[in-house]
N, C-alpha and C positions, 0 to 999 in steps of 0.2 A: 506493501501500499505505501509506502516511502514515507510515513508519519510514524518518528521515534519517539521518545520522552527521554530526557535526560532524568538520572535518576536524581533527584535533590528531593530534601523535606525528611518530615519523619516517615516512619514505616504505614501509617495507613494512609498518609499523602499517596505514597510509592504501590501501593498494593492497588489505590482507587484509580490511579491512572492506568497500571497495564491493566485493571477490568476497563478502564472508557477504552484503551486500545484495542484489548480482546473482541470486545462488543462491536468497533466501529463498520467492520462490514455491514451490519446488521443496519448501524443509523447512516451509511451513506446510500444505502439502500430505500430512505427514507425520505430525505430531503433534496436538492440540489447539491451533487457533491460539491462541489468549490462553498456552497454555507457550511458542511458537518468538517472541511478541510478548515475552514475559518478558525472555527470552533476548536479543535482539538491540537491546532497551531497555537492559536491564543492561550489555552491549557497548558504548553508544551513552556512557552514561553514565558508561563506564569503573569500574564494579564487579563487571565480570567479563573476564577475559584475553579474547583472541580463542581463545588455545587450549583456555581452559575452557570459551569458545563450542562451537569444533570437537567438544568430547570429548562435550560431552551431546549434537550434532544427529549424533556419528557412525555412531547403529546406524539410520540414516532412508535407504528405509524396511525394510530388512531388516536380520536380527543373524543370524550363521550362528554355532551354538556346538557346531558339529561334528554333533552327535546329531540337532541341530533347526534348519532353520531360520527365524525366526520373522521374522511379518509387521505389523510397527509401524504400516502403513498403514491397514489393515482397518478400521478403528473409523472412524477418515475417510469408506471407500469407501463402507463396509455398514453403518453406523451401530450396529456392534457389534463389539469387539475378537477376536483368532483366538481359537478354541476351540482346548483341548488336550483332545488324543485321550490316555487315558492308557495302552489297552490296550498291553502290549510295552515301554513304557518301565520303567526302572528308578523307584525313588520317588526317589530323589538326583535325575535328571534330569528327570522331573514337576514337583517342587521347585524347580530352577532357571530353568526355561520359567516357571513360575508368577511366581516372583518377578522376572525380567525384565521380563512383562506388565504384574505388578502396580504396579511403578514408573510406566507411563505409561500405565495405564486407570483407568476406574471401575467396570468390570465386569469381571467373570472367568468361564468356565465351563469344568469340566472333567467330561468325558464317560468312560460305561466306568472310572469309581473305585470302589474296594471301600472298605470301611470303616476297610483297615487304610492305604492311600493318606491318606485324611480326617484320622487320627488322627496320620498326621506331619505333615501340612501344618499341621493346627490347632497344632502347638508353636510355630511360625514365623508364625500370624496367628490369632488368636483371634477374626476378625472372618467367618471360612468359614462355611458353613452344607452340609449336608450332607443332599442325599434318596433313601433307599435306594432303593426302588421303583425309580424313575428312573439311580441308579448315576451321580447328580451333584454335582460339587461345584461353589458361586457364593460368589460375591464379586460386592457390589452397593453402594456406595462411593454413587454415584446413579444415578438412573435413565437407559439412555443413551437420545441421540437416535437414536431408528431415522430411515433414511433411507430411508424410503417401501418400507421390506422386513420382512417377519415370520419369524420363525422358528420351528418346531414344534419338541418334542423328545419323541421318542416311545419308549417301551421294548419292543421285541420278540421274541417267544420266552419 
């Protein structure tokens, strides 16, 4: 993997650093590799504590927030992050899911969304765009790298 830790600090710190390194391959599969490497290098360079690194990595690959189970692993497996299906959720629930996904992804797609939801979310993130005919809200920070898959969004009825 190319990431090594210098042996410094007390015994428990050494053990924790080895454990993080041991499970790094699991972590690398859960987020963009560059983000994970950055976190691991920050621990290695003593710019980030082990506890802070674990806090950043704790939601991998899923995050359960009672009303939804967010798949943070999907972008790496499928080439595009999890899509938020808005129908049946409150605006507050949609916003909570959106903010958690936006924190870790370069593109977000919300389906079955109405203009009221868009207006509500736009207050939190002015980069969002809305397609009224398709009833989708989307954010694209950079073009996602598709993992050999394609996705059609179609409106029926």
